[in-house]
N, C-alpha and C positions, 0 to 999 in steps of 0.2 A: 414208627416202625413198620406198621402194617402197610402203610401207603408205599414205602420204599421197597418192601418185599414184593408187593403187587407189580410195581413198576419194573422191577428186575425180572420177575416172572414173565410179564407181558414182552419185554424186549427179547428175552431168551426164546419164548414161543415163536415170536414173529421170525427171528433168526433161523431157528430150526425148521420151520415150515416153509419159508422161502428158499432155504438151502437145499431141500429136498427136491423141490419142484423146478429147479432152474435148468436141468439138463433133459434133453429129449434124445432118444436113441433111434437110428434108422438103419435097417438091415434089408438088403435085397434078398437074401437067402433065408434067414430065419424070421423076418418081420411079417406082419400080416396087416391087411387093410384096417382091421378092428384093433390093432395094437395101440395101446395108449402112449407108447414110447417112454414110459417112466423108468425103464431099465432094459437091459439086453434081452432079458427073459420075456419082456412084453413089448419088444421094438415094433414099430410100425415100418411098413415098406413104402410109405408115401411121405417123401420129403416135404412136399408142399403142405400136407396136413400138419406136420411138425413145425414148419415155419409159421403157420397160423396159430399153433397151440403154445409154443414156447413163450414164457413171459418176457417182457422187455428186459433187456440185459442178460438173458439166458444164453445157453449153449446147446447147439445140435451136434452129436457125435454121429458121423457117418461110418458105416462099414466100408472097406475098400470096395471099389467097383465103379461103374459108369452110371450116372443118373441123368436122365433126360427129362425135360419138362413135358407134361402131357395134357395141360389145360391152359385157358387163357388166365392171365393174372386177375385176381378178384377186383372188381370195380372198373374193368377195362371197357372203354367206349371205343369203338372203331376196330376192335379185334374181329377178323372175319375168316382168316386162314389158319391152318395148323402152324404156319411159320410165325404167327403171333403168340404162340405158346411161350411161356417163360416162368421160371421160378420167381416168386415175388415175396419180398420181405418188407414189412411195414413197421418194424420196430428195431431197436438197437440189439444186435446179437452177434455171437461167434458161431462160425460153422467149422468144425474140425474134421478132417478126414483121416484116412489110413488105419482105421481100426479093423481088428479082425473080431467077428461076433463074440462078444463076451469079454474082449480084452479091456484092461484098465488103462492102457496106454496105446497110443498109435504105434504102428510098425511102419518104418520107411523102407524105401527101396522098391522091391517088385509089387508091393501092395498099395498101389496108387488109388486115388479117389479122384474122379473127374466129373465136373458138372459139364455136359455136353449138349450142344445145340444140334448135333447130327440126328435129327428126328425122322428123316425120310429115308431115302436109299443110303445105306452106310457108305461113307467115302464120296458121295456126290454133294459137294457143298452148296450147289444152287438151290437145294430144297431144305436147307437148314434154317432152324429158328433164327428169326432176326435178332433177338436178345436171348441170352441164357438165364441171366440173373439180373432182376430189376429190383431197386429198393429206393425208398424215400428216407432212409435211415442209415445209420452207421453199421455196416456189416464187416466183421473181421473174418478173413479166410485163413485157415491154418492147415498146412499139409494137404492141400488139394489144388487142382487147377481148374480153370474155366476155359473151355475150348469150343471151337467150331460155331460160334455165333456168326450169322451172315447178314448184316444190316445193309443191303445193297439196293434198296428201293426207296422212293420218295414217299412222302406222306407221313402222318403222324397217327399215333394212338394216344388216349387219355387215360390215365390211371389215377383215381381219386382226384381228378380235376387237374393233373399235372401232365402236360404234354411231353411225350417221349418221342 
């Protein structure tokens, strides 16, 4: 009986702890660089940090807005220009957009969420990031769009030994 009770406690504990930490929150308005992303109240303003931090199979909720990559993907060999900046996900996850800070459900319509490669002069696509979102895993995108990547040059970069 004690063994069964302990097993039940262990399963419930693991389920509860993993359920709490599966979601990360990103807000450009209310988030901070030091935010841990565990709630809207402690949201991060750094999408890449949350891509790195979310556990495999987790979810990232983005406040409506435009997000642009501002760093080379981790593990990149051959990245030399700002145009090599990209968001990088190395685990299975879901990215959900369209949230208003603090909302429990996404809002559609005028409150869009965009991952944008327009990192240089706005509207001048010749200086955009080559890639906006790179992944070696399964990434599901919900209620957001990816726009303005401009992979118009030859050559390759390598991320974690994989040629892109």
